[in-house]
N, C-alpha and C positions, 0 to 999 in steps of 0.2 A: 636607693637609687637617687642620684642628684637631680634636682630640678633647678636650673639656673634661671633667675629672674633678673631681667634688665631693669636697673633702677635709675640710671643717669648716664650722661656722657662724662667722660673723664674730665673734660674742660669745664663742666658745671661745678667742679670743686677746685678751688685755687690750690696751687702747690702750698704745702704746709698748712692746709685748711681741712675743714670737715663739714659734713652736712648730716642732718638727722633724717632717717628714713623711718616712717611710721608703717609698721606691719601689723597684721592681725595678732601677732604674738608679742608686740611691744615695740619700743623705739630702739633703733640701732644707729650708732654713730659710724659713719663711713669717712675714713681719713685718707688723704692723699699726701704723700711725702714729697720732699724736694726732688727725689729721684723718680717720681711718678709711679711709685708702688701704691697699692690701695690695701687698706685693712678695715675690718668691720668688728666693732665691739659693742657691748651693751653701752648705752649712753649714760648710765648711772654709776657714779663712783661708789664703791662699797663702804667708804669711810663715812661720808655725810650726804651722799646722794647727789653730789655735784654733777652738772651736765658736761660730760667729757667733750662733747662736740664743740663746746665753747672754750676749751683749753688750748694751750700752746703746743703745737706739734714741732718737735725737734728731733732730727734723725728718725729713728723708728720708735719714738716714744711720744707720749702726750702727758702734759701736766694739768691736773685738775685745777679749774679756776677758783675753787673754794679754799683749799688748804694746801695746795702745791704738792699733792701726792703725784708721783710719776709712775706711769704704767707703760709696759712694753706693748707696742702695737702688734707684735708678733705672737706673744704668749698671753697677754693680759695680766701678767704678774706685776705686782707693785715692786718698785725698785728701791734700792738703798735700805734704810732701816725700817721702812713701812712694810706692813704685811697685809696681804689680801690679793684678790684676783678678780678681774672682770672677764665675763664670758666673751670669747672670740668666735667669729663666724667666717667660713670660707668666702673669700671674695676674689675676683679675678677681672682682668681687663681683656676684652675681646672686641676687635674692630673699633677701638676707641670708646667702647661702652663698658660701664661697670656692672658686673653681674654678682649677685649674692645667691648662695645655695639655700633655696627655700626649704628643702627637706631638713637641712641641718638646723635652721631656725626653729622649725616646728619641733624637732627632737629635743632641743635645748629647752624650749618653753614647757614641754611636757615633763621634763625631769624635776 
């Protein structure tokens, strides 16, 4: 069963920007694209642990600020020649607020 947690107003995150949400299960990077879609991923790049929330958002991708690895915001998969994946979490917008699926966060943390 999904338990949606209100984390912020959409306008709290600039377009093509991100914010870190600290949860009991770890830090999650929440991204807003230029088309006002929101995505949530682990904030840690699997390559060298770079803070993805500090990366550059372009289209539906984010580039890690440490070594320029690019990840899909939709799937968490590394793009191009790089290999790896970042965990993704269900996120949605409702009435101008960003919601994360808390049950899914906990299930991923336990895995």
